[in-house]
C-alpha positions, 0 to 999 in steps of 0.5 A: 856614105860609106864607100862600097867597093863595087866593080862599078865604083872602081870603073868610075875611079879609074877613069878619074885617076887616068884623067887626073894623072894622079893615082894617089888621091881619093876622088870626092865625087863619082859620076853615074848614069841613071841605070847606075853605070859609071858616066865616062865623060863626067868622071873624066871631067872630075879627073880634069878638075883635079888636074887643073883646079883645086878640087878640094876647095871646089868640093868644100864650096859645093858641100855648102851648096848641097846642104840647101833645099835646092842642093841637088839642082844647084850642084848639078848646074855648077858642074855644067860650068866646071865641065865647060872650063876644064874642057876648054883647058884640056882641049889643046892637049887632048883633041879627042875630047871633042869626040868624047864630048859629042858622044856624051851629048848623043848619050844624053838625048838617047837616054832621055828616050828611055826615062819613064814619066816618073823619072822625068817628073823627079828631075829639076826642070831648070837642070834638065833645060840647061843640060839640054841647052849644053848638049844641043849646042855641042851637037849644033842643034837649035834649041828655043830658050827663054831669055832667062834660060839663055842667060843662065846657059851663057853664064854656065859656060865657064871659060878656060881662063878661070883659075880656082879663085876665079871659078869660086867667085863665078859660082858665088856670083851665079848663086847670088844673082840668079838664085838669091842664095849664099852658100852657108847661109841659113837660107841654104843650110837645110838637109844633106843631099839624099833621095831617089832623084840624085840616083837617076840624074844624068850625072849623079855626083856623090861623096864617099869615104873609105874604112876597112873591110868585112866580107859576106859572099853571095850567090851570083845570078849570072846576069850582071852585078845586082843589088845584094849580090855581094857585100864587100865594104870598108866597114868597121875599124882597123885601117886595112893594116893586115891579118893574122889572128886565129879567128881570121885563120878559122874563118878562112878554113871554114869558107875556103877550106882547110890549109893544105900546107904544113905550118913550116911550109906556109911560114917559108912562103910568107917569108919569101912573098910577104915582103915589100908592098905585101909585108902586112899580108898573110897567105892561105892555100887550100884544095877544097871549098867550104867543108860545111863545118863551123870552126871554134873560137869564132864570134857570133857574127863570123859564125853567121857569115860563115854559114851563109858563105857555105850555103851560097858556095854550095848553091853556086856550085849547083848553078855552075853545074847546071850551066855546064849541063845547059851548054853541054853540046856547045862545050863538047864541040869547043873542047874538040876544036880547041884540043885539035888546035892545041895539038897542032900548035904544040906538035913541035914541042914533043921530045922522044923518051929514053929507052933502056938498051944494051948500048948507049949512055950509061944510066947511073941509077940502074947501073947496079943491075949489071953486076948484081942482076946480070941485066945488060940493059943499063944504058939509055938511048933515044926511043920511039915513044914521045912525050909532050913536055908542056904543062899548063896552070889556069889561075882564075880571079875569084874576087867579088868583081867576078860575081856576075860571071861565075858560071861562065868563068867556071865553064871556060876553065872547064873547057880549057882544062879538058882541051889541054888534057885531051892534047896530053898536057897536064893541067892544074886549075886554081883560083885566088882572092884576098880575104881578111888580109890573107891572099888565098889560093884554092886548087880546084883541079890538081895536075895528074888527074883528068877529072875537072868536076872540082872546077864547078866549086868556083865561086866569087867573093873577096878582093884581088891582090893580083901581084901577090896572087900571081907570085903565090900561084907561081910557087905551085907550078912545076919545077924548072926541068920537069917540063920544057915549057910551062904556061900560066894562063890567068882569067882576069878582069885586070883590076887589082884591088885589096883592102890591105894597104901598101906600107910606106917605104922606109916606114915613114909617111902614110900607107897607100891603098892597093888599087889603081896604078900602084896595084897595076904596077905591082902585078906587072912586076909579078908577071915579069918575075915569073917570065924571068923564071921561064914561065910563059904568062898570058891573060884571058880577059873577060871584063869591061873595056875600061880596064884594057889599059891595065891589061896591056900594062900587066901582061903586054901583048900576051893577052886576049879578050873574050865575051863568050864560051864559043870565042875560047877556041880562037882566043886560047889558041892565039894566046898559046901561040903568042906565049910559046913564041915568047918563051922561044924568043927568051930561050 
């Protein structure tokens, strides 16, 4: 199976990497619940199996088991044995496993109540009975088992003393003595593991592989990740080694809008930013969405994809506007409250504007007026008019992982922009994504205009190379000295992930995927660089709990979490106060 890089797969992988303490291996298995969401506990087990055992050898053994007619049933049973072994190995170092295991057991019995009759019929009776036996024991529940069932349950309680060789021997023994099978024999080598039953099992374990990316944007529903909502896969050739062809540039111009920089300006940006882990990347900056035109020199497939993207982007724009209209009363109330809070917090940042006068400090720029025009007002002194010396840039993650919340994100950005503009703070709103090796920045609302309608053009699709996206956005912030305080707030799910690999240091060794710990640390460095320049960077988090650790690693304490629009007032005002305090401490 080709690995589909959905948000759900990323959640599962991050759990595995965290448990294994190793972010540089490709997990051979991912575990899911019946409804397709990641199973946190069994993904933890997979990570611990990598930590304590040789997971590659175990996977090779299970591959042979999975080829048999009872492959699904037997591999699920053997994973119960692996679970018990790594649980006992890890428990002394991680006492909280007791609670996590208990939650897994409770979830098993809770989920059992929601299974339909058809789903129950599709499950293996043997597997179900052994799962019930395992989780009943964890919860201290009594369960009546036959002698054969009890003996199998006892055999599957693999002890912590087993190493990889011992575990393989134990699994071989169970298969031979209790199922009369030997992996690799003609009796078991039938068909690969497929079918609906594997998708609805309590822990679905599947193999996946990784290649390179193509993108096809789809319109979101606003109701969660749905089948067919986004096609974001590593298909085809190329190895994720970068971009730069004229066809790629034409594709970006058609999907994200024409380049708004001169070639020399773009080349200068790429020279400064596309270095180190981003050496193989390119940049793109636009101020419009899809123009509805089809660039020349595109393949037939690209033309088809581009036309679909343009159609879906237009449809998403309409959905965003409809969502704004539906929530207009709540939005207006939120803008009033948030603007008042912003005004209160920023009241101490105002500075008096200079006025021309007959006495004071001589202004060189207008000094010529005295001898030439006989104008004595060539001096400056502190006037009564004040100006709020603050600017705000909003940066929205526009990757495919945001597909299920496009309307909410566009509405939140609209509320924030309107609130700060009403509080006399100029706001610029942009979004970023990575596509075909380009990290692209789209400016949806420019500083200097109060019109926020362009934010409705926001749509999700693509990858997110956060480290490069943050650095690129930083180049479009006001210059130091234009404002006393410069804020950059990022609406993020704190899950950086891109198809272009990180080149090896020194040009030797294999390239690494831009994901996991490597990507998180790169984003953290980007935030630190911006803060060193005096920019107050904060994050507004709208994402799963799984990525909270990433969030705090990247942004530190300057971050808040929200779930709904009506939480913006408190969250943004808190973040603003934190960011303002951070800047003052640096100064």
